[in-house]
C-alpha positions in Angstrom: 15.3 167.6 228.4 18.4 169.0 229.9 21.6 168.0 228.1 23.1 165.6 230.7 19.8 163.7 230.9 19.5 163.7 227.1 23.0 162.3 226.8 22.1 159.6 229.4 19.1 158.5 227.4 21.0 158.5 224.1 23.9 156.6 225.7 21.6 154.0 227.2 19.8 153.4 223.9 23.1 152.2 222.4 22.2 148.9 224.0 19.7 148.6 221.2 20.8 148.1 217.6 19.0 151.2 216.4 20.2 154.5 215.2 19.7 157.3 217.8 19.3 161.0 217.0 18.7 163.8 219.5 17.4 167.3 219.4 17.8 170.2 221.8 14.5 172.0 221.2 11.0 171.1 220.1 11.5 172.9 216.9 14.6 170.9 216.1 12.7 167.8 217.1 9.9 168.6 214.6 12.4 169.0 211.8 14.3 165.8 212.8 11.1 163.8 212.8 10.2 164.9 209.3 13.7 163.9 208.0 14.7 161.0 210.2 11.2 159.4 210.4 11.8 157.7 213.8 10.0 154.6 215.0 10.0 156.0 218.6 10.4 159.3 220.3 11.5 159.9 224.0 10.7 163.5 225.1 10.8 165.6 228.3 7.2 166.3 229.2 8.1 168.8 231.9 10.1 171.1 229.6 8.1 170.4 226.4 4.5 169.4 227.0 3.8 170.1 223.4 6.3 167.3 222.4 3.3 165.0 222.1 2.5 166.8 218.8 5.4 164.7 217.5 3.0 161.8 217.3 1.3 163.4 214.4 4.5 164.2 212.4 6.1 162.1 209.6 4.7 160.3 206.6 3.4 157.3 208.6 0.1 155.4 208.5 0.3 155.2 212.3 1.2 157.8 214.9 4.7 157.8 216.1 4.8 156.4 219.7 6.2 159.0 222.2 7.5 158.0 225.6 7.5 161.0 227.9 9.7 161.6 230.9 8.6 163.6 233.9 9.9 164.5 237.3 6.4 165.0 238.5 4.4 162.2 240.2 0.9 163.6 240.3 -1.6 161.3 238.8 -3.3 164.2 237.0 0.0 165.0 235.2 0.2 161.4 233.9 -3.5 161.3 232.9 -3.0 164.5 231.0 0.0 163.1 229.1 -1.9 159.9 228.2 -4.9 162.0 227.1 -2.6 163.9 224.8 -1.3 160.7 223.2 1.6 159.6 225.3 2.4 155.9 224.7 4.2 155.5 228.0 5.5 157.5 230.9 8.9 157.2 232.6 9.4 158.9 236.0 12.7 160.6 236.8 14.6 159.1 238.5 14.9 155.9 236.5 17.4 153.2 235.9 19.1 152.5 232.6 17.4 149.0 232.2 14.0 150.7 232.5 14.8 152.9 229.5 15.8 149.8 227.5 12.8 147.8 228.6 10.3 150.5 227.8 11.8 151.3 224.4 11.8 147.6 223.5 8.2 147.2 224.5 7.0 150.3 222.7 8.8 149.3 219.5 7.3 145.8 219.6 3.8 146.9 220.4 3.5 149.8 217.9 5.8 148.8 215.1 6.2 145.0 215.4 9.9 145.5 215.8 11.8 142.9 217.8 14.9 144.7 219.1 18.2 143.1 219.7 19.7 144.1 223.1 23.4 144.5 223.3 23.8 143.9 227.1 27.3 145.2 227.5 29.0 148.4 226.5 32.7 149.1 226.6 33.9 152.5 227.8 37.7 152.4 227.7 38.7 149.7 230.3 35.2 149.5 231.7 32.6 147.0 230.6 29.1 148.0 231.8 26.2 145.5 231.7 22.8 147.0 231.7 21.0 143.7 232.4 23.0 142.5 235.5 24.0 145.9 236.8 27.7 144.8 236.9 30.8 146.4 235.7 34.1 144.7 234.7 37.3 146.4 235.6 40.7 144.8 234.8 39.1 141.4 234.5 37.3 141.7 237.8 33.5 141.9 238.0 31.7 144.1 240.5 28.0 144.4 241.2 26.6 147.9 241.5 23.5 149.1 243.3 20.8 150.5 241.0 21.8 154.0 242.1 25.5 153.4 241.5 24.6 151.9 238.1 22.6 154.9 237.0 25.2 157.3 238.4 27.9 155.6 236.3 25.7 155.8 233.2 25.1 159.5 233.8 28.8 160.2 234.2 29.9 158.1 231.2 27.2 159.5 229.0 28.7 163.0 229.7 32.3 162.0 229.4 34.6 165.0 229.4 31.9 167.4 230.8 31.7 168.7 234.3 28.5 167.7 236.1 27.6 169.8 239.1 26.2 168.2 242.2 22.9 169.9 241.6 22.8 168.5 238.0 23.5 165.0 239.3 20.9 165.3 242.0 18.3 166.5 239.5 18.9 163.6 237.1 19.5 160.8 239.6 17.1 161.7 242.4 14.7 163.7 240.5 14.8 166.9 242.5 17.4 169.1 244.3 15.0 169.2 247.3 15.3 165.5 248.0 18.9 165.2 249.1 21.9 167.5 249.7 25.1 167.7 247.9 27.0 165.6 250.5 24.9 162.6 249.4 26.4 162.9 245.9 29.9 163.0 247.3 29.2 159.8 249.3 27.8 157.9 246.4 30.7 159.0 244.2 33.1 157.8 246.8 31.3 154.4 247.0 31.3 154.1 243.2 35.0 154.8 243.1 35.6 152.0 245.6 33.7 149.6 243.3 35.7 150.8 240.3 39.0 150.7 242.3 39.5 154.3 241.3 41.7 156.7 243.2 40.5 160.3 243.7 44.1 161.4 243.7 45.0 159.8 240.3 41.6 159.0 238.8 41.3 156.6 235.9 37.5 157.1 235.6 35.9 159.8 237.8 37.7 163.1 238.3 36.8 165.6 241.0 36.7 169.2 239.8 37.2 171.3 243.0 34.3 173.8 243.6 32.4 172.5 240.6 31.5 168.8 240.6 32.7 165.7 238.8 33.8 164.7 235.4 34.2 161.3 233.7 37.6 161.0 232.2 37.0 162.0 228.5 39.7 159.7 227.0 37.5 156.7 228.0 34.8 157.7 225.5 37.1 157.4 222.5 36.7 153.7 222.3 33.0 153.6 222.9 31.6 153.4 219.3 34.3 151.0 218.2 33.7 148.5 221.0 30.0 148.7 221.8 29.1 146.3 219.0 31.8 143.8 220.2 30.3 143.8 223.6 27.5 141.5 222.5 29.9 138.6 222.1 
């Protein structure tokens, strides 16, 4: 899958107390499966339809469950994925809580693993709750719409990196043909209002003129150190 989307999935899976590894190509994924021996794989079916070969990799008595992601909605595409061994299918766009729920269900059904969900992740001064779609800023709680919630996850997962409007549209709406770039600007503006963030002196979301948006990279520094504490 494209890097921003891959980062979003990896970032979201930090809500589960499992180690997460990612691979850029199918070849890298094949090698990683042999060494890492994962209990679950999430792959981009559109870019790598052969990713379902990963179900047969690894020294396991049972096939590795693979959840595939697709931007396509045709029934035939989904049936083909299931015929090739897909355990589950997630349509893009999706919400972070859907990733968590599907992963938890797959691990329980195929491996008997009961996952512990860490509902809140700290990113700098932000506390994001995947279960309630709320964010805490300076001791104040704000409820986000599902789209705002996913947009915040996408930006935070790619902290320090510029995301173009087309990239945001592709990963949030599923296709650049669905909406125009002005819609992105409007939703960024609404999200900034919720976060009490100024576009002139941004604490969280920075506008890069002529390019797109960037989540302030300094916020990511405290992520690993604080994500475990968020469960309390």
